[in-house]
N, C-alpha and C positions, 0 to 999 in steps of 0.2 A: 559821275556819269554812270548810267546803267549799261553793262555790257551785254551783248547779245549771245555770247557763247554759253552753252549749257555746261555746268560743272558737274563732273562725274560724282553721282551720289555715293559710290562705293568708297570714296576717300575717306569720308567721315562716317561711313556706315558699319555694316557687320564685318567682323574680322574672319568669319567663316569657321569650318570645322576643326581646325587644328588649334584653336583657342581652348584652353582648359576649361572644364564646367565651373560654374560659379557656386556650386552647392556647398563647397568647403573652402574656407578661407584660413591661410596661415597667419600667425601673429608672432611666434618666436621660434628660432631653430637653435639647437645646440648641436654643434658638429664636432666630432672627435675623430682625428685621422691618425693613423700609423703610417709613416712615410719611410719607405725602405729604398734609398737611391741606388743601393748596391745591386739589389734584385730587380729594381725597376717596377715595384708594385706598391700599392697602398690599399688599406682596408680601414673601415671605419663604421661609425654609427651616427645617424642623424636622428635627433628627436624634434619632432615638430609639434608645437602647441597649436590647435586647430579649433575652429568653431563651425558647427553645422549651420548654414544659412537656409537651405532647403532640404527637406527630408529626403534621404537617399541612403542606399546601401553600398554605395561605391565611392571610393576615394581615388581621384585620378591626378597624377603628378608627372613632371618630365624627368626622364632618365635616358641616357644614351651610353652604350658600351660599358655598362656597370652590371655586375653580377649581384643580384639581390637575394639575400639569404631567406631561406624558408622560415627561420624564425622571427622574421619581421612581424610585428603585431600591433594592433591597437590594443591599448591596455583595458579597454572595456569589452573586447571581443577578440579571442584568440583564433577563432576558426575562420580563416580567410582563404581566398584564392587570388593569385597574383597572375595577372595578364600582361603581356607585352604587346605594344604596337609600334614597330621599328619605323614605319613610314612617318608616324605622327611624333615619334621620339617621346612616347608616353608609356607609363606603367599604370595599371588599374588594380586596387585592392578591393575585391569584392567579399562583402560579409553575409552571414545568414540572416541578419536582422536589419530593419531600417534604424538610421540615426535620425532622431526627430529635430526639427528646427529648434535652435537654441542650445543643443547639447554641445559640450566641450570635451576635449580628450587629447591624449598625446599619441602621435604616431611614431613608433620606433622602426627604423629601417637600417638593417645591417647591409653592408655591401662591400665589395672589392673590386679591384680593377688594376690594370697595368698602367704604369706611368709611360705615356706614349712618346713618340718620336715625330709626330706629324704637326707640331706646333699649334695644337689646339687642345682644349681641355686642361688636364693636369699633365704637363709634359716636361721633360728634362729641360732645365734652365729655370723654368718657372711654370706655374699655373696662370693663366690669363684668359679672359674672355670680354667681349662686349656684344656678341650677336648670338646669343642663345646657345652657347657651347658650355656653360657652367654645368649643365645637367650631366656632363662627362665627369665631373669632379664629385658630385653628391646628388641625390634624388632631391627635387625641389619643385616649387611652383615657379617655373622659370619664365616668368613674364613681367614686364616692366611695372605693371600696376599691381602685382602681388607683393606689396612691400612688407617687410618684417624686421625684427631685430635678430641679430646673430651672435652667438657665443661660441667661440672657436678654441679648440685645444689640439695641439700637433705633438705627436711623439716622434722625435728625431734622434739621430746620433748626437752624443755629447759634443763634438767638435764643430756641429753646424749651427748657424744662426737661423732661427725661424721668425718671420714677421707676418703680421696680417693687418687688417684694416685698423685696428684698434691698438692701444698700448698694453704691454704685458700686465697680467693681473694674477698674482699668486693665489688669491682666494677663490678662484673659480672651482666649483665642485666638479670632480671628474666622475664619469659613470663607468660601467663595467667594461667598456670596449678598450680602455687604456690601463695598463698596470706598469709599475716600475721595474725595469729590467736593467741589468748590468750593461753599462755602456750606452744607455739611452736615457733621454730626459723628456719630461712633458712640459711644454710650454703653453701656457693659457693666456687668453686675451679678454680683456673687458668686454661687456655686452656693447654691441655697436648701437648707434642711432638707427631709426627706421629707415630702411633703404631697399632698393630693388636688388634681386639676386645677382644680376649681371655685374654688380659693383664689388661682390665678395672677392677677396683675394688672399692667397697665402704663397709665401716665398720661402724656400728652404735652401741654404747653401753656404759655401765658404766666402763671406763677403765682409767688408769693412766700411766705416762710414766717417763723414764729417759733419759738424752740426753748427746751426746758428739759431737765432730767435727772432720772431717778428718783434716790431718796434715797441709794443707794449710788454714784451718779455714772456709772455704766457704761452706762446706756441712754438715748441721746438721744430726746427725744419732740418732734415737730415738728407743727405745724398749718400746712397749706398752704391758700391761698385765691387767687382770682383778684386781679389787681393792683387796689388800691384798697380791698379789703375786709379785709385782714389784722388791722387794728386790733380787729376784732370776734372775733378767735379767742383772746383771752387767757384768758377763762373756761374754754373747752373745754381749753386747753393745761393749765391748773391742775388740772382734773378728770382729765384723761388721765394726768398723772403720779401723782396720788394714787391713781387707780384701779388702775394697773399695779402699784404698791407693795402695794395691798390684796390683790389677787388673788394675787401671788407668795406672800404669806404664808397666804392663806386656803386656796389649792389645794396648798400644801406643794411647789411646783415652779416654778423660776425661769423667767421669760419667756425663750424660747430664741433669739430673734433679736436681731441687733446694733442694731436701731433700730425705732421705731414712728412711722410717718407717718400723719397723719389729714388728709384733704384735702376741701375743700368743693367740690362739684361743681354747677354750674347745669345745669338740664334732666336731673335725676337720676331714673332709672326707679324705684329703690328708695328707702325711707327712709335706709338705709345698708346696707353690705356689708363683711363681716369679713375682707376679703383679708389674708392673713397679712403683718404688717409694713407694709401700706399699705391702710388702712381708708378707704373712700370714703363720703361722707355728702352728702345733700341740703343745700344751703347754709343752709336754715333750721333744720336739726337739728344744726348745728355752730357756726354763728356766733351771737354774742349781742351786742346793743347795749345797754349800760347805760342810754343815754339814752331809748330808745323801747320796749325789750322788756318783757314783764310777768314776774312771778315764775313764772307757769305755763311760760312758754317757757324760763326759766332751768332749771326742774326737768325739763323735757323734754330739754334739751341734756345735762344730768347723767345722766339715765336712758340715753339712747340711747348716749352714750359708754361707759358702763357695760355695756350690753348687747353692743356690739360688741367691747369689749376682754375680756369673759367669754369670747366665742368663741374667743380666742386659745388658751385652754385646752380649754373645752368645746365642741368642733366641730373646731378645727384640730389641736390636740395629739392629742386623741382624737376620731375622727370616726365617725359613723354608718356602719354597714354598707352600708346601702342607703337609699333616700329613704323607705321605709316606716317608718324610724325617725328622720324628720326631727325630731320633737319632741325627741329627745336633745340636738339642737343648739339649736332655737329655744325650746322651753319652758324649758330650763335658762338660757339666755342671758336671757330675759325676767325670770325670777326673780332672777338674779344682778345684773341691771341695777338692779333696785329695792334689792337688798341692798347694793351698792356705794354708791347714792346715800344710803341711810340711814346708812351708816358714815361717809361724808364729811359730811354734812349732817343730823345728828340732830334738830336743832330743827325741821326740816321735817315730822317725822312723816309720812314719804312713804308709809308702807304704807297710810295711809288713801286716798291717790290710787290705789294699786294696786286696791283694791276697786272704784273706779269705772271705771278705765281698763282693767283686765284681767279681774278676777273676773266682773263684770257682763257684760262683752263676751263671754267664754267662755260663760257661761251662756245669753245670748240666741241666739247660733248654735247651741248644743247643744239648744236647745228645738225647732228645726226638724225636720221629718221628713227633710230633705235632709242633716242632719248626718252626721258620719262618726267613727269611733272615733280616739283620739289616735294609735294605732298603725294605719295603713292601708295595704292593699296598693297598690303602685305598679308597673305592668307596661309603661308606654308613656311616652316623653318628654313627650307632651302632658299627662299626668296630674301632672307634678311641680309645675308652678306652681299647680295648683288646690289644693294642701294647705298652701301658705303662707297660713293664715288664723288665725282666732282660736281654733280647736281646738288647732292645733299650738302657737300662741304663748301665748294667754292661759288656756285650759283647762290646757295642759300645765304652765304656770307656777303655777297655782292647785293642781294636784295635787301639785306639788313642795313647794310651801309648806306644804300639809297634812301631807305626809310628813316634813318637817324638824320640825315642831311634835310629831308623834307620836313620833318617835325622840329627839328632843332635839337642839338646834343642834350640841353637840360630837360626839355620836355621827354625826350626819348628816354633818358636815364631815369626820370621820375616814374615813367610808365613801367619800366623794367622793375623798379623797386616795387612798385604796386603789385605787379604780377607775382613776384616772388613772395611777397608777404601773404597774398592770398592763397598760395598754393604750397607753403612750406611742408616739407615732408610728404607731398602728395604728388599727383599726376595732373597733367594738363594737355589740352590739345591746341592746335594752332589758333583756332577761334578764340581760346581764352586769352591768348597773348594780344590779339587784335582787339579784343573787348577792353583790356586794361589800357591799351594805347588810345582806344576810342574815348574812354572816360577821361583820361589825362589830358589829351590833346584838344578835345572838343571837335575832332575831325572824324570823318567816316573812314577809318583805317581799314575796317573789315571789308567794306565795298571796294576800295581801291586795290587792296592786295590780293583779292580773290584770284584774278588771272595770273598774277606773277607766280603764285604758288601751286595753282590747280591746272595749269595748261602748259604743254610743252612749248619751247622757243622763248624768245625774247621779243618785246614790243619794239617796232621799228617807227621811230618818230617822223611824222610828216613835216615838211618845211613850214615855218611859221614866222610871222614878222611882228615886231613890237616897236614902239616908239618911246624914247625916253623924254618925258616932259619935266621941265625945270620945276623942282618942288615936289614932284611925284615919287613916292617911296615905296612902290609896290608893283608886282606883276602877278598874272594868274599863276597859281601854285602848280598847275599841271595843264597839259594840252592833249590833243588827240594822238592815238597811235593805231598803227595798223595790226591787226590780231590775225592769226593763222586761219580763223575760220570767218573772216569778214567782218567781225564786229570791231568795236572800239574799246580801248582800255584808257585808264588814267595814267599818265606818265608824269612824274615830278620833274619840274624844270627849275635849276638852280641858275642864278645870274649873279654876276659881280661887276662892279664898276670901281673906279678909283677911289670914290668916297667910301668905299665899304672894304677896302683892303685891309 
């Protein structure tokens, strides 16, 4: 049915002035950090391989609360000017000459900063981010579609453990920022797969781990925790292994990294964060004590592990084009977290908990005048954190669950697999997902879902009547609904009778 309500064109349109210019594109980062937890400071060097897409004399990237050294230079031109724009959280390198389209070079940026205590950027306990704060850890093109490969080295005290997205690699070449000092060690990691900057992570601390392997034996899964707590990690480790195996089969694509680390963090700002290959969790959402924890806590750990590991495909392997499509990451991971928990623990009947924890939560926020659509324009860095809410997570997951039921689990799964295959290591928008489901199902998913994701509120179904005729095995797949601006929308209707139980 054709809806009558106009769709805000800004949702899929320009992202406005805070987006970085597209004249220069990064492809590879080498990041070297000296981390001193005693003095709460770090300094380092980032070397970025770049390509000039449009002729320019300026290179603009993101940085916040970092002190940039004047010796930072582009190797093909050392006379530059550094400009800061605190509101946009950007720095600009201006050069005396134009760089022509097609040129390539290496941008060296030396920087230093304090290890903070505000639970953002690089802070004590860990560095973690998913909403545009990695620019506090190192200068970068900090936007979801500016994907690149990362090679990281950390210089830390000898007694500390250092982790990052990839496995340790002793053969990585070190540059001039790090040198061997007594009492210190350099830990280097293999070059990552192509990924967004917000997924880069590193952890330094006194931690220990337990380990298991996926069923084919090739992916080590580890749970890390502060010393003295690792005995509470066995349940999450078992769930993590089973969940990786389940999603590998469900999404039709193998987990692409050589390891999966899950670490419990004290004083953690978020509930958890899906850093690729190094997922960080609040301690209470990863650790489980059989002697004192409740079944609800056990279910919560299973769900959160499922949510974060679902991101390794839906969010990390295929990433939203821009923050306006955040729900593609979070709504799907929320739904998939429940899906994995139900697969591993069918006796829990976990979808009944979904109704209370997510469906009702999404409805409550969406009933307010201050609500926003699932797809929402984001034009400023300060707006990103505001949409990490029950609309993006819970309403998004509820809409996905509705759509899966409408299309059927097998068709829906195949559509997701097609979507992932088409956008591997790349970015996508909401309409790209609908297009994959259109093609797989033969239904006009794009048309049906427009009002669900681009308008505030939920559709309220009008009363309807149907007759069950002997031998008749079908009903209309949707009916009319009241929309907030007086139009009509398509609402899937599911039915069940004794013969179909």
